[in-house]
Phi, psi and omega in degrees: 000131182289135178266120186235139172242137175234122178249124182248122180253162172086212192276177179288341173294321174295323180300319177300316177300319180296322179291329174292318176303312179300315181300316181289324177297311185288335175289325183284319180199151177297135178226148172263121180273118186228181177283160178304328181292336183259349194278150168276325178236126176247124179249125180245116176263116195258166174237151178213034186290313179226174185301319180299323179293319177298318180296320178295317178300315181295323178297320179291321178300314179298322180297315182289323175301320177299321178295321180296320180294335176270008178066028178264343177228134181270331184217138178241128175240125175247128184233170168096203191296321181299319180295313182298322184284321187244033186302332184279348185237351189294323184297317180288331180287320185225076184295342182286342179288133185277328185208134177245126188233127183281181187287345177253358186251348186298333178298338180269005187304317179303325179282322180297326180298330185266001184249153170268111188262148179287344180217158183275335185256124176239099185211045185224019179283161175298160181305135186251145175213119180283167176217191186291345180269351184289135175298134182203141178241120176292120186261346180261203178303139185293345180271359187237127180226122174270131183238113181276112185271346179201162177232153178077178185205136176265350176289151181232059177301136189292343183261355195254137179259356187300314178302324179291331181273313189264344178088188184285169180299131171226111183266144172278156178288153177302320180300316180296319180294318177301317180297322179290322175300317178299321175298316178302314183297321177296330180277352180093014178294134182253328180241118181252126186243117180276128183225157174187173172298326177209097182295334181296334182269002181308131173092348183302318181284328187267320185246357180074017179200167174286108190258009180302319177303319178296318180296315181298318179298320180294313182290328180302326182285340181277334191263155179250185180292352178272002187235153171242146172235123187238144180246124176244162172057052182260114184284148184302329183292350177274353179292130180203166177299321180297313180298314182301319180296314180294315180300316182292324187267348179293132184281326186256353174283115182296146184277068181219126179229124177265108187229088184296118177271327184070314176201170179233354177278120182305323180295319178291319179299322176298316178295329177283352185062040175243157180305130186266358183278069185294330180294327176295318177298314179300322179302312181293321180294320176296320179298318178297319179302319183285326190261345183239103179299143177055038175290136172250121177251133173241140176222176176227136177240144174246125178252155176081019176294147181309130180089359180288110178275174178296321181292323178290325175295320181299334178296329176297312181297322179293320178294321178297320179296316183287313188269346174047059178301126179296329181223142178206134170257151179217138176216156179277142177305131179240115185292125180251122183303134177092350179274153178303325182296333181293345180259006182270150178221161357281151176283147176268128181302146182303321181296323179288324175302313180299317180299315181290324177300314180296322181295318179293318179297319179296315179299317181295321178296322177298317180295316182295319178300315181295314181295320181292320178295327179292342180277348181300129182097343179266176177245145178223148173284137179226158175242130181283135180235325182224144176133177006286147178236160181231147171214151180287135178229083186070237181271357182240172177248137184254134177270134178208165175233159172246147180192207179224152171277169176298341180270017182225120175277153182300137170073346184244343186244212187263180177230169177237151175246119188249116175269134181197161173264357182280116182269005191237023176284127180269148172305133184100353177290130177257125183215175182254126182246137172271125184283127179248341180205145179231120177245179186302309184244018185211134167252139175241148181193182182230152173262000000 
């Protein structure tokens, strides 16, 4: 039996691709999934969104090459975004890698492994989109399923390389998505997370309109009180009265919306080639705050974009103060070669980027502490992930579990500590917790 290791870097959209690779490998022949140190074949699925992602991909390539030189790996396959982006230079940079596979070619990887190819780089297949019939192995917790509803992106943000790597928007049909959800439910998945480069644009290519509201209404009818449905990567231009109504009234769509703003200064947004009507976005966000109790909003901000003055940066802090995002990610602008933004001036000094990054993080921590403390005494839905666990509490031992609230997406947000006498809660159990304490990155409560 062939010993195979698969390392998946980057976002959960990449994770889905990795799970398709696993599914196709295991369908073709039995494989033992092992660590890179034990493997005969090491497959690395890479990310290349920003400079830090490229550096991580390169570090992993060097690590696996080192294993090969020690005769611990016989074959190295590198796949994904890094390959697609740097296809013309990778072979000379890392000659020890046996095969380079692009973002549209990875479904053929099991066949490519068995062939003697005339070239090392395979990154020229037509645009790929998986569906409910595609072989796939859930590699994470069995109660959690990421569902990619579309691939590619039609937005042309001036700082972003994703459209050049992943291609234009390609949406799956509602029927195909429903079939995959049904597959998830048969497998026991409890939390279904809809993902795409931009979930708000779902259906524009296929149905001639933003069809996410239709999809949410359809999926809402399939799920029970034992399930969560979560929406990630929703661009601001998708906000509409129709979406707000469906989002607010859906019973199983958790009241959590990940809506990356990137910036709030109209002048900077224009330079980013993003919609500059920020007041329209603010209107919808304020409306959601008023109409949806216990709404959790997550956003992402980019600091240090070319031309960002002190006054434009301060607008981010003011927006954070007003809208009190429960969750926020922040990163410094990273210049990507070949993008329109790379040709913009003036550049913001690295030291100033770091300073602004710290200021946003500090502001967000203040907001989170305040929001969490305000939840004390209320009840929130939580999902159990780890436990039972024990800790000493004076002369006695306390039983508890760790998990997440509905306001926390996996791996990027906060966690909850659940005190209970129930020793039989399974991972994936969704229950209601009374909040007893709120800290910056942790909610505590009892069942």
